[in-house]
C-alpha distance (Angstrom), angle and dihedral (degrees) to the residues before:
residue distance angle dihedral
M1 . . .
S2 3.81 . .
L3 3.80 122.8 .
Q4 3.81 88.4 -121.3
I5 3.80 92.2 58.4
L6 3.78 91.8 41.9
F7 3.80 99.4 49.0
G8 3.84 106.1 13.7
R9 3.78 128.8 -120.0
N10 3.80 98.4 -73.4
S11 3.78 93.7 47.8
L12 3.77 90.5 47.4
R13 3.80 90.5 54.4
R14 3.78 88.9 52.3
L15 3.79 90.2 49.8
G16 3.79 88.7 53.5
V17 3.80 89.9 54.7
L18 3.78 90.0 48.7
A19 3.79 91.6 49.1
Q20 3.80 89.2 53.7
Q21 3.78 89.9 50.7
V22 3.77 91.6 50.1
R23 3.82 92.5 49.4
S24 3.79 90.2 54.6
M25 3.78 95.9 45.2
S26 3.76 122.4 111.6
G27 3.78 94.1 -138.5
V28 3.79 99.4 -93.4
S29 3.77 108.8 156.7
A30 3.80 96.7 -144.6
E31 3.78 89.6 63.3
N32 3.79 90.6 48.7
D33 3.78 89.8 54.1
V34 3.80 91.2 50.3
L35 3.78 90.1 53.5
A36 3.77 91.3 46.9
Q37 3.80 89.7 52.9
Q38 3.80 90.0 49.3
V39 3.78 90.9 52.2
R40 3.80 91.8 49.8
S41 3.81 91.4 51.5
M42 3.79 94.2 53.8
S43 3.77 121.0 111.1
G44 3.74 112.9 -102.0
V45 3.76 136.1 63.5
S46 3.82 110.6 -19.2
A47 3.81 96.0 -148.9
E48 3.78 91.7 57.2
N49 3.77 89.7 44.3
D50 3.81 89.9 55.8
V51 3.79 90.1 51.9
L52 3.75 90.3 50.9
A53 3.81 91.0 46.8
Q54 3.78 88.1 57.4
Q55 3.79 89.9 48.8
V56 3.83 90.7 52.3
R57 3.78 89.2 54.6
S58 3.80 93.2 49.5
M59 3.80 100.2 40.2
S60 3.80 116.6 135.8
G61 3.76 114.1 -82.2
V62 3.82 94.8 18.5
S63 3.80 120.2 94.5
A64 3.80 116.9 -134.9
E65 3.77 86.2 -122.1
N66 3.79 132.7 -11.4
D67 3.77 84.4 -128.6
V68 3.78 101.0 145.0
I69 3.78 129.5 25.5
L70 3.82 117.7 -147.2
E71 3.78 120.1 -169.4
N72 3.80 141.3 151.2
V73 3.78 117.4 -133.8
N74 3.80 118.6 -178.6
N75 3.82 91.4 -22.5
T76 3.83 91.3 -49.3
G77 3.78 116.7 120.3
I78 3.79 109.3 -139.4
I79 3.79 122.8 -163.4
T80 3.81 116.2 -167.7
L81 3.79 118.7 -171.3
N82 3.78 105.7 -141.7
R83 3.80 112.4 -171.6
P84 3.83 99.2 96.5
K85 3.83 94.5 155.0
V86 3.79 89.3 64.4
L87 3.80 94.6 36.5
N88 3.85 90.1 -99.4
S89 3.78 91.6 -70.1
L90 3.79 110.9 -172.0
N91 3.81 119.4 -111.0
L92 3.79 134.4 178.2
S93 3.78 92.2 -101.1
M94 3.81 91.3 60.2
I95 3.79 92.5 45.6
R96 3.82 91.7 51.8
K97 3.80 90.1 52.1
M98 3.79 98.2 44.8
H99 3.81 101.1 46.2
P100 3.81 100.2 57.6
Q101 3.80 91.0 41.6
L102 3.78 91.5 51.1
K103 3.78 92.0 51.1
E104 3.80 90.3 47.6
W105 3.80 92.6 52.1
E106 3.77 90.0 47.3
S107 3.80 93.1 55.7
D108 3.82 105.6 31.2
G109 3.80 93.9 89.5
E110 3.82 91.1 -133.6
T111 3.80 107.8 68.4
S112 3.79 106.9 84.0
M113 3.83 101.6 -179.5
V114 3.81 142.7 10.2
I115 3.80 125.2 -139.3
I116 3.80 121.1 -168.7
K117 3.80 120.2 -165.6
A118 3.78 139.1 146.1
N119 3.79 142.2 -123.6
G120 3.78 125.1 -125.3
G121 3.76 104.9 52.5
K122 3.79 96.0 -120.1
A123 3.79 104.8 73.2
F124 3.77 139.7 22.5
C125 3.79 89.6 -164.6
A126 3.79 124.2 -35.6
G127 3.82 94.0 -159.4
G128 3.76 142.9 -76.8
D129 3.79 124.2 -40.1
I130 3.78 91.5 -98.8
K131 3.77 95.1 165.7
A132 3.79 89.7 63.2
V133 3.79 89.3 47.9
T134 3.82 95.2 51.3
D135 3.79 91.2 43.8
A136 3.82 88.1 54.8
G137 3.80 91.7 45.0
K138 3.80 92.0 56.0
K139 3.81 89.8 55.4
G140 3.78 96.1 41.9
D141 3.83 89.5 -114.7
R142 3.78 114.3 162.9
L143 3.83 90.7 -126.1
S144 3.81 87.0 85.3
A145 3.81 88.4 63.6
D146 3.80 100.0 31.4
F147 3.79 95.1 52.1
F148 3.81 95.6 57.0
K149 3.82 94.2 39.1
E150 3.78 95.2 50.1
E151 3.81 93.1 40.0
Y152 3.81 90.8 54.6
I153 3.81 91.5 46.6
L154 3.83 87.7 54.9
N155 3.80 91.6 47.0
H156 3.79 89.8 51.6
A157 3.79 91.6 48.4
I158 3.83 90.1 53.4
G159 3.79 91.7 49.8
T160 3.81 93.4 50.2
L161 3.80 98.3 38.9
Q162 3.80 112.9 139.7
I163 3.82 95.9 -146.7
P164 3.82 126.7 60.0
Y165 3.80 114.3 -79.0
V166 3.82 119.1 -161.7
A167 3.81 121.4 -170.4
F168 3.80 120.0 -162.6
I169 3.79 99.9 -152.6
D170 3.80 92.4 -173.6
G171 3.81 104.1 157.5
I172 3.80 136.1 -0.4
T173 3.79 110.3 2.2
M174 3.77 114.5 179.7
G175 3.82 139.0 144.1
G176 3.77 108.3 -28.2
G177 3.79 90.5 19.6
V178 3.79 88.8 59.1
G179 3.81 88.6 52.8
L180 3.82 90.3 54.7
S181 3.78 92.8 52.7
V182 3.79 119.0 19.4
H183 3.81 97.4 67.9
G184 3.82 94.0 52.0
H185 3.78 124.5 95.8
F186 3.81 94.9 -102.9
R187 3.82 135.8 23.7
V188 3.82 118.3 -171.6
A189 3.79 116.7 -159.4
T190 3.81 127.0 -168.3
Q191 3.81 137.1 -169.8
R192 3.81 87.4 -82.8
T193 3.78 96.1 55.6
L194 3.81 116.4 119.1
F195 3.77 113.9 -178.6
A196 3.81 127.1 -171.2
M197 3.76 143.4 143.4
P198 3.82 99.0 -149.2
E199 3.78 99.0 164.5
T200 3.83 99.3 119.2
G201 3.82 85.9 66.7
I202 3.83 92.4 60.0
G203 3.79 98.3 43.0
L204 3.80 95.6 -98.9
F205 3.84 131.8 95.0
P206 3.85 134.8 -116.8
D207 3.77 96.2 -82.6
V208 3.85 130.9 160.3
G209 3.80 88.5 86.8
G210 3.81 95.8 -43.3
G211 3.80 86.8 135.0
Y212 3.78 87.7 64.7
F213 3.81 106.9 39.1
L214 3.80 101.6 33.0
P215 3.86 98.1 61.1
R216 3.82 87.7 47.2
L217 3.79 93.8 62.5
G218 3.78 116.1 96.7
G219 3.78 118.3 -65.0
K220 3.81 114.3 -37.9
L221 3.81 93.2 -29.3
G222 3.81 92.2 114.4
I223 3.81 93.0 53.6
Y224 3.79 89.9 47.8
L225 3.82 93.0 50.5
A226 3.81 91.7 45.2
L227 3.78 97.5 49.6
T228 3.81 99.1 39.6
G229 3.84 101.2 31.7
F230 3.83 88.5 -134.3
R231 3.79 113.0 -173.5
L232 3.80 122.5 -126.2
R233 3.81 118.2 -159.9
G234 3.79 134.7 -161.2
R235 3.76 116.5 -38.1
D236 3.82 89.9 5.3
V237 3.80 88.5 74.8
H238 3.82 88.0 62.5
K239 3.79 94.3 43.5
A240 3.80 90.0 53.1
G241 3.79 90.3 54.7
V242 3.79 96.2 -113.7
A243 3.81 94.8 109.4
T244 3.80 121.3 44.7
H245 3.81 94.0 -153.4
F246 3.82 141.4 21.1
V247 3.80 118.9 -148.4
D248 3.80 131.3 176.0
Q249 3.81 107.8 -98.6
E250 3.81 90.2 -129.1
K251 3.81 89.8 59.3
M252 3.79 96.4 52.2
G253 3.79 92.7 94.3
D254 3.78 90.4 52.4
L255 3.77 89.9 48.3
E256 3.78 93.1 52.1
T257 3.82 90.9 49.6
A258 3.76 91.7 49.0
L259 3.81 91.8 50.1
V260 3.77 94.5 47.3
N261 3.79 91.1 49.2
M262 3.82 92.8 56.6
N263 3.78 113.7 109.3
S264 3.81 110.1 -124.5
P265 3.82 92.9 -43.5
T266 3.74 125.6 -158.6
E267 3.79 120.8 -129.1
G268 3.78 88.7 -102.6
Q269 3.78 92.7 53.4
V270 3.82 91.6 49.7
Q271 3.80 89.4 50.5
Q272 3.82 90.9 49.9
L273 3.81 91.4 53.8
L274 3.81 92.1 46.7
D275 3.78 90.0 48.3
E276 3.77 90.3 54.2
F277 3.82 92.9 53.6
H278 3.84 90.7 43.4
N279 3.79 93.2 51.2
Q280 3.80 91.5 49.3
T281 3.79 92.4 54.3
T282 3.80 114.2 100.1
A283 3.82 99.0 169.5
E284 3.84 113.1 120.0
Q285 3.82 88.9 -2.2
E286 3.79 92.7 139.7
K287 3.80 94.5 43.1
E288 3.80 112.7 119.6
F289 3.79 117.8 -132.5
P290 3.84 102.0 -104.1
L291 3.79 93.5 -137.6
K292 3.78 95.3 48.0
P293 3.83 94.4 94.8
H294 3.82 89.0 50.8
M295 3.81 102.2 42.1
H296 3.79 93.0 101.7
K297 3.83 91.1 52.2
I298 3.81 91.5 44.7
D299 3.82 91.5 53.7
Q300 3.79 91.6 44.7
L301 3.78 103.1 39.0
F302 3.81 98.8 35.5
G303 3.77 91.3 46.1
G304 3.80 94.0 87.2
D305 3.77 117.0 124.9
T306 3.81 92.6 -133.1
L307 3.79 134.5 36.0
E308 3.79 89.0 -117.3
A309 3.84 88.7 56.3
I310 3.79 92.0 50.6
I311 3.81 91.1 50.4
E312 3.81 90.8 47.3
N313 3.83 90.2 50.2
L314 3.79 90.9 53.0
E315 3.80 92.7 47.0
K316 3.81 92.5 49.5
D317 3.79 92.6 47.2
G318 3.80 89.6 55.4
S319 3.84 94.8 -177.1
E320 3.79 119.6 143.8
W321 3.79 89.9 -107.7
A322 3.80 93.7 49.1
L323 3.79 92.9 48.6
K324 3.80 90.0 50.3
Q325 3.83 89.6 55.0
L326 3.80 89.7 50.0
Q327 3.80 90.3 54.8
T328 3.79 89.5 50.9
L329 3.80 92.8 50.5
K330 3.79 91.4 49.6
R331 3.81 89.6 63.2
M332 3.80 93.6 54.1
S333 3.78 128.8 87.7
P334 3.82 107.9 -89.7
T335 3.79 90.8 -146.8
S336 3.80 92.1 49.0
M337 3.79 92.4 50.8
K338 3.80 92.7 49.8
I339 3.77 96.0 49.0
T340 3.84 90.2 42.7
L341 3.78 93.1 55.7
R342 3.81 90.8 49.8
Q343 3.81 90.2 45.5
L344 3.82 91.7 57.3
Q345 3.81 93.3 42.5
E346 3.80 90.8 51.7
G347 3.77 93.7 38.8
A348 3.79 92.4 57.8
K349 3.81 87.6 67.5
L350 3.81 99.9 37.3
S351 3.80 131.1 88.1
F352 3.77 120.5 -110.6
A353 3.83 91.8 -100.7
E354 3.82 93.9 44.4
C355 3.81 90.4 56.1
F356 3.78 91.2 61.1
T357 3.78 91.4 49.9
M358 3.81 88.7 53.2
E359 3.78 93.3 45.2
Y360 3.80 93.8 49.4
R361 3.81 89.1 55.1
M362 3.80 88.4 49.6
S363 3.81 91.7 49.7
Q364 3.79 91.3 55.3
G365 3.79 90.3 47.5
C366 3.77 88.3 56.6
I367 3.79 91.7 47.5
D368 3.81 88.5 53.6
G369 3.79 91.8 47.2
H370 3.79 138.4 68.8
D371 3.77 112.3 -116.9
F372 3.83 99.9 66.0
Y373 3.78 91.1 58.9
E374 3.81 92.1 43.2
G375 3.81 93.1 49.1
V376 3.83 92.6 50.8
R377 3.80 89.7 47.4
A378 3.77 94.4 50.8
L379 3.79 98.1 42.5
L380 3.80 105.1 29.7
V381 3.83 109.5 19.8
D382 3.78 111.8 32.7
K383 3.82 91.2 12.4
D384 3.79 92.9 -152.4
N385 3.83 89.8 133.8
S386 3.78 88.6 -141.2
P387 3.82 108.0 112.0
K388 3.80 116.6 -176.5
W389 3.78 102.0 -142.4
N390 3.77 120.8 -155.1
P391 2.97 114.4 -128.7
A392 3.79 87.0 34.6
T393 3.79 98.8 -159.7
V394 3.78 137.3 44.7
E395 3.80 90.4 -120.9
D396 3.80 91.5 57.3
V397 3.81 93.5 56.6
T398 3.78 99.3 96.1
P399 3.83 126.1 -154.9
N400 3.82 87.3 -111.2
I401 3.79 92.0 57.9
V402 3.79 90.3 51.7
E403 3.81 93.4 44.9
N404 3.81 91.5 52.8
H405 3.79 88.2 65.8
F406 3.80 93.1 57.1
K407 3.81 102.2 41.9
P408 3.82 117.0 117.9
L409 3.79 114.0 -101.3
D410 3.80 126.0 -133.5
M411 3.78 112.3 -66.6
N412 3.78 92.8 -107.0
R413 3.83 92.1 50.0
D414 3.81 103.8 42.4
L415 3.81 121.0 98.0
M416 3.78 113.8 -125.6
L417 3.80 119.7 177.8
């Protein structure tokens, strides 16, 4: 069927104008989206318009979205997350650009360091694009498998990189953003840093290698952070052991310049420079770690072998703080909390690579389940903040339900690193 028949003469003329605009574009995604909206609003059959809108986005010479900027400055690979309007949330397009570039920098013999940062000033990366993932899962689209698999492969590549990797976690750093930073050699927090792993509140679990790094924080802090989604801010992110350094936000530009101007630095030399900036930072120096008064209770009460035991410990304690934690846990997905506790217990004994194999199996269990979709609906779609979890209670989450999240997948589906 010809375009003229499909859209009519006038619409076709407008498409010609749009095509000329696309040819002359520099690849900026915002402009692509405007064109896509124009195509959708044209008279004619909406389904065909949607197809054409997708074609406009994917036309030769125009990136689907200028969502991540990759450049090499003075033998330093620089990754800049560039989706500030959505808090730099991580999508599959970004993952597929970053991973091959990271491997190339690692092996080219010239790039001596990688810096990852973000545009926008508010967020480093607020997490993965989970709405796109759940939308795909509902339709049986392979994105729901590809996203997690390729994200975890990228996370593993960051954690095993043979050249220094420095993450500027200046702003909101949650979920997928943690995976892009926490496994690297160095993580630099600022006053604007807000760290959390809030996945139990959306029917998921603290993935992106959470099964590896969380149980290796001091005491039972990792279990506490994973189950409650507690938020750490500013210098607290360093005190918790998540960040390696804390630098005044106003000095981050100077820090980047100093790093880029280093001549083929070793990991030790990078650390020395970061230490200097960290030691010169006085902001929030007197601030007490908010969990310090509760660390004994965290280690004691969250040290139960089962979720039921942790809940019982909190109930028996009965303190104001313990009861507040109970109220928090009651809002979370019972299934998510149970699989999360097992994830961290298992992860404490697994290698870095083995944790991602486990977490990929868990991700597909969530895709096959109920609560992940319900959590995204309640918090991100309808925004009623009233998820209806199924099973609704901790007691109703059977061992079989938990086990189904950890079973090996078919050979052609499993992730082996």
